[in-house]
Residue, then its C-alpha position, 0 to 999 in steps of 0.5 A: m314637944r316631940i315634934i320640936n325636938k325632931i325638927l331640930n335634929f333634922i336642922s342639925k343634921r348634914v344634909f340640911v346645911v347642905g341642902l340648904i347652903i345650894l339653895i342659897q346658892i341658886f336662889w342667889g344666881i336667880s336673884m342676880l341674873t334677874k338683876l342683871t337682865e333689868y338693866s341690861n339689854e346685851l346681857n338678855i341677848a348673850l344669855a339667849v345666844l348661849s341657850l341658843f348654842a346649848v340647844l344645837y350642842i345637845i342637838n348635835k351630841d352622841d347621846n339619849p335622845a330622851y336626855k336631850l329632850a329632857w334639857i331642850i324644852p325647859i332651855l326653849v320655855f326659860p331662855l334666860f336660864g336654860g343655857l347657863l343651867y345646862l353648862l352647871f348640871g348637864d354634862k353626864r361625864p364626870t369630871k376629868r379629875m375622875r377620869i384619869q384617876m380611874d383610868k390610872a387604877a384600871a390600868k393598874i389592876s388590869a395587870f392582874s388577870i386570871a380568865e380563861d383563856d378557852l372559856l369563850e371559846e368553848l361557850q361558842k360551840e355550845d350556845k351562841i347568845a350566850y357566847g355573844q353576851m358573855k363576849y361583849i361583857n368581856d370585850c367592852a366591860h373588861y370583865p372575863a366569864y368564869r367556870n368554877t364559881e359556887s353561886y348561891y342566891y337568897k332571895s330576902g335581906e334577912a337570908c342572906y345577912p347571917v350568911l354574911l356575918e358567918e362568911l366576915r367571921k371565918a376571915k383570916h386575911f382581909i375584907f373589902m366592903e363597898y356600898f352605897i348607904v350605910e346606917e348606924a343601926e342593928m344591921w350595920e353594927g352587927i357587921l361593924e362588931i365584926l370588921k373591929q374584932k378582926a382588925a384588931e386580929g390583924v386583918e386588912v378591912r376596908f370599907m367604902y361608902d358613897d359619901m351622897g348615900c350616907v349623908a342624912l345616915l352617918p355623921y360627918k367624917y365617919y370614915k375617921k371613926l372607922e379608921g380608929f378602929g383599925i379599919k381603912s375607909i373612904a367616903f367616896n366622891p364626898v358631897i361638897p355643897f357647890f355647884s358640881l357636876v361630879m356630885n351627880h355620879r355616886d357609887h351605888r354598888k353594894i360588894t363585900v370580898i372576903d380573902g379574895n375567894v368569898g364575894f357578896m352583891g345584890g341589891w341590899n344595903l347596910a340599914d335595917e329595912y334591908i333585913n326587915r328589922k325596921e317596917r318603911f314601906g311595907y315588907w322590903k323585897d330584896t335579893a342577893v349572891m354569895l360567890k365563891g371561887d374564881a368569879v370572885w376576882n371581878l369583884t375584888s378587882m372592881f373594888l380595888v380600882s374605886w379604892n385606888s382611883v383615891k388612895h392612889d397607893k403605888e406600891e400596893d402589892i395587887r397580887r395578895y388579893m386575887p383567888g387562890i393566892l391566900t386560900q387553897n381551896p380549889v372550886t368545881a361547879a356548874g355553869y358560867v358566872q360573870p361579875y362585871g361593873d358599870s360606870p359613867l367613864d365611858r360612853e358604853n351604857v354596859s348596864e343597858s347593853v346587856f339588859l337589851n341582850m338578854i330581852n332581844t334574843a329571849q325566846d320563852y320568858i324573861y322575867m324582871t323585878t325592879p323598884y324603879l321603871v324609867i325607861d328610855n324607847e329603845m327599851m320600851t321598844a325591846l320589852i314590847l317587841a319581845a311581848k309581841r313575838g310570843v315571849d312571857v315579858r314579866i316586870f315585877t315594880p313596888g306595891i308600896p313606893d319609897k318615893k311616890y312621885v316616881f312612883i307616879l312617874t314609874q306607872s307612866y309607863y304601864s300603859q304602853l308596855v300593857n297595850g304592847g302585851v307587857k305583864i306589869y305586877q305590882y308587889d301587894p306585900g310592899f317594896v320591891h328594891a331587888k334588880n333581878f332578870v331572869c330569861d329562858d332558864k339559862f340566864a340569870i342577872v343579880g345586882t345593884i342596876n335598877l331600870d332608871y336613867r341614873s343607874l343605866y347612865l350616871h352611876f358606878e354599878c355591878g351586876t352578876l349574869f349566870y348561865r346555867t347555875p343553880v341561881v337561874a332556877a332559884v331566881k326564877a322560882d322566886l320571881l314565880e312566887m312574886t307573881e302570886v302576892s302580886t296584882q297584875q296591872t290592866y290597861a283599863m287600870t292605867q287610865k283611871n285619873i285623868f290629872k295623875r295622868l296629866a302629872q305623869a306626862v309632865l315627870r315622862v318629860l324631865a324623867p332623864l334628869m331624875 
């Protein structure tokens, strides 16, 4: 009886309905094409020509070679359907409407800047490597670096959660929150109670969640329920159960901004496994940072761009959300802090470029954590080259995966990396969801960006670059602690199962499409 109830409960969920409708469309389209091709040589020729032109178009695109190959192979194997599939799903760029909306919102917000004019000039004299990295983010992602920002690192979700609740209770003017996953459970309920209370007190509360990330976790149009509590809410890029290119682009960011002077960001979403109230895949290892001071403006502006691209509020006074406007508590802190965003709206792969800059300039060590290791040839070459020139390169991946097929794909990269001198550690206690980089006791990055194609090319992401702040030492200490409870992978370990290696070879070809 319990099993039947679970089946009925799943069938009643929105994710089942959406998936069923999409499957029906796929099977209907295939069956229609199959029937038509039985009676029409002309249609067969037309589809074959379409596939040929699709291959030529892909080859000549200014795109990642691995992504090109991942499409060319199925098109050549299934010439009658491959070209058509590429037209439906192959273009990574968002729709024109989404680009226009985001560009308008970004132009509006960019008029308000608190960038320090002399910061980069001073940094150039101090450290040219740091200057180059921060200049790239400033010029190409349009997020400046800041001094005067306190930063705090939390090596687990359960360590950060009570601090977040405490800061939310202090809010006097506004709260902005933007998350990929939200689940109606203990963690979210604790936050929601505070948001409801603050909204009742007159604090402006805005909450944005990704509709795809929450499709199996929240009721349909959950934002209306939040609006009933006085919380302004948006479901980003609502899931429509029909073929749509824009469905590929999700808001994977995790941001909280309080009164323009306090900001949180990191890898954790709002579900109980992120604070280990619920065990899914062993211990859930995640991280977050809290910022206080000028650099919070980058998180605020990032949120406002996403929000205004949907809401189009022409009368909104952006000045009232800037640091120092609402609370006069100037911050003095060591080092530089630079929160930044990345999006699929342009051809600038900011996240990957920032990582590559750090890997290519590392001198002593570079350690990183990622739940998924699905990298292209540029990243592979950079990691191995760093190891070969004597840099201590360590990558931490899960010991217990959340998605088995992605874990098999992740492990497919071990052999080449280990053979090239890179050290791979699988975290024995459970699942690593943290996305951290730390390098040479100078730099650290904490953010939402996985080392996979979706995060690097398809999703809206964010990270924070730290230079000579206390966070750098804290991240390094955390990752060294992880070394003690992780199993280092050897080349022999990667060669044991021939059937697994065959499966990995297939998955590697299709990796950019996952």
